[in-house]
VEXLO-732346 format. One record per residue: residue number from 1; residue in three letters; x, y, z of N, C-alpha, C in turn. Coordinates in steps of 0.02 Angstrom, whole numbers, padded with zeros to 5 digits. Layout:
<atoms>
<NUM; "ala"; <X; Y; Z>; <X; Y; Z>; <X; Y; Z>>
...
</atoms>
This chain:
<atoms>
<1; "met"; <00044; -00060; -00001>; <-00004; 00002; -00008>; <00045; 00058; 00005>>
<2; "thr"; <00098; 00059; 00034>; <00143; 00124; 00038>; <00171; 00136; -00027>>
<3; "lys"; <00186; 00085; -00072>; <00218; 00092; -00132>; <00163; 00133; -00183>>
<4; "his"; <00098; 00114; -00165>; <00046; 00150; -00216>; <00040; 00220; -00194>>
<5; "ile"; <00045; 00237; -00127>; <00042; 00300; -00102>; <00108; 00350; -00131>>
<6; "ser"; <00164; 00306; -00131>; <00224; 00338; -00159>; <00209; 00362; -00225>>
<7; "thr"; <00186; 00313; -00264>; <00177; 00329; -00337>; <00130; 00384; -00348>>
<8; "leu"; <00071; 00382; -00309>; <00025; 00443; -00308>; <00065; 00513; -00293>>
<9; "ile"; <00103; 00508; -00250>; <00137; 00573; -00229>; <00186; 00597; -00285>>
<10; "leu"; <00218; 00545; -00314>; <00261; 00562; -00372>; <00226; 00596; -00435>>
<11; "ala"; <00169; 00554; -00437>; <00121; 00585; -00500>; <00099; 00656; -00488>>
<12; "leu"; <00082; 00670; -00429>; <00059; 00740; -00409>; <00123; 00785; -00418>>
<13; "gly"; <00185; 00757; -00401>; <00245; 00795; -00418>; <00258; 00814; -00489>>
<14; "val"; <00237; 00775; -00528>; <00253; 00780; -00602>; <00187; 00829; -00624>>
<15; "leu"; <00129; 00827; -00596>; <00074; 00871; -00620>; <00105; 00946; -00602>>
<16; "val"; <00132; 00951; -00541>; <00159; 01020; -00516>; <00213; 01050; -00557>>
<17; "ser"; <00261; 01000; -00562>; <00322; 01018; -00612>; <00307; 01043; -00682>>
<18; "val"; <00251; 01008; -00709>; <00232; 01030; -00774>; <00192; 01097; -00773>>
<19; "ser"; <00151; 01103; -00719>; <00126; 01174; -00708>; <00175; 01228; -00697>>
<20; "leu"; <00234; 01211; -00657>; <00282; 01268; -00655>; <00314; 01271; -00720>>
<21; "leu"; <00332; 01227; -00764>; <00356; 01234; -00828>; <00314; 01272; -00875>>
<22; "ala"; <00248; 01263; -00868>; <00202; 01307; -00909>; <00205; 01381; -00878>>
<23; "met"; <00214; 01402; -00820>; <00215; 01462; -00799>; <00286; 01484; -00826>>
<24; "ala"; <00337; 01462; -00819>; <00396; 01476; -00842>; <00400; 01495; -00918>>
<25; "val"; <00367; 01457; -00959>; <00356; 01468; -01031>; <00323; 01538; -01039>>
<26; "arg"; <00271; 01542; -00999>; <00231; 01595; -01009>; <00271; 01660; -00985>>
<27; "asp"; <00310; 01654; -00931>; <00354; 01709; -00911>; <00413; 01731; -00956>>
<28; "tyr"; <00428; 01672; -00984>; <00487; 01682; -01033>; <00466; 01721; -01095>>
<29; "his"; <00403; 01715; -01112>; <00376; 01751; -01177>; <00368; 01826; -01161>>
<30; "ser"; <00360; 01843; -01089>; <00350; 01910; -01074>; <00419; 01941; -01051>>
<31; "gly"; <00475; 01904; -01052>; <00537; 01939; -01055>; <00575; 01914; -00992>>
<32; "ala"; <00562; 01863; -00966>; <00595; 01845; -00902>; <00657; 01809; -00920>>
<33; "ser"; <00704; 01784; -00875>; <00760; 01749; -00893>; <00747; 01676; -00919>>
<34; "pro"; <00793; 01662; -00959>; <00788; 01587; -00989>; <00804; 01540; -00940>>
<35; "leu"; <00836; 01562; -00889>; <00857; 01513; -00832>; <00792; 01481; -00796>>
<36; "trp"; <00737; 01513; -00793>; <00679; 01484; -00776>; <00651; 01430; -00813>>
<37; "leu"; <00661; 01443; -00873>; <00631; 01390; -00927>; <00674; 01324; -00919>>
<38; "leu"; <00744; 01345; -00910>; <00792; 01273; -00903>; <00774; 01242; -00835>>
<39; "ala"; <00761; 01280; -00783>; <00753; 01249; -00717>; <00679; 01205; -00724>>
<40; "gly"; <00638; 01241; -00756>; <00567; 01202; -00767>; <00574; 01141; -00804>>
<41; "thr"; <00618; 01145; -00851>; <00628; 01083; -00897>; <00658; 01031; -00854>>
<42; "ala"; <00710; 01053; -00817>; <00754; 01000; -00769>; <00699; 00965; -00718>>
<43; "leu"; <00655; 01019; -00687>; <00606; 00984; -00634>; <00565; 00931; -00676>>
<44; "val"; <00543; 00950; -00724>; <00496; 00896; -00763>; <00532; 00834; -00776>>
<45; "leu"; <00594; 00839; -00803>; <00628; 00784; -00817>; <00645; 00735; -00762>>
<46; "ile"; <00672; 00770; -00702>; <00683; 00733; -00640>; <00619; 00704; -00617>>
<47; "ala"; <00563; 00738; -00606>; <00497; 00709; -00586>; <00476; 00653; -00623>>
<48; "ala"; <00480; 00658; -00685>; <00458; 00602; -00736>; <00504; 00538; -00724>>
<49; "tyr"; <00564; 00551; -00724>; <00616; 00495; -00709>; <00606; 00459; -00645>>
<50; "ala"; <00587; 00495; -00592>; <00572; 00470; -00527>; <00502; 00430; -00525>>
<51; "leu"; <00458; 00457; -00566>; <00394; 00425; -00573>; <00405; 00351; -00606>>
<52; "val"; <00439; 00352; -00662>; <00449; 00292; -00707>; <00484; 00248; -00663>>
<53; "arg"; <00537; 00268; -00627>; <00574; 00220; -00581>; <00532; 00190; -00530>>
<54; "asp"; <00489; 00227; -00498>; <00436; 00201; -00456>; <00388; 00155; -00482>>
<55; "leu"; <00370; 00166; -00538>; <00319; 00128; -00566>; <00347; 00054; -00590>>
<56; "arg"; <00410; 00063; -00610>; <00446; -00011; -00621>; <00451; -00042; -00560>>
<57; "arg"; <00469; -00019; -00507>; <00481; -00046; -00445>; <00414; -00074; -00419>>
<58; "thr"; <00361; -00047; -00427>; <00294; -00067; -00397>; <00258; -00125; -00434>>
<59; "thr"; <00278; -00135; -00501>; <00255; -00187; -00540>; <00295; -00247; -00543>>
</atoms>
């Protein structure tokens, strides 16, 4: 049961990181630093990697 809760938490983390990336893209188009875009992309990749690793472990 705890593995399923961990997977749920990681899935929520992916959703949050995707929303942060969307905000970074919107701010980038309005003149913000490209570092926000790079950081948002890194967060999405890290969260997706952790979710995939956890899904492989639970099955």
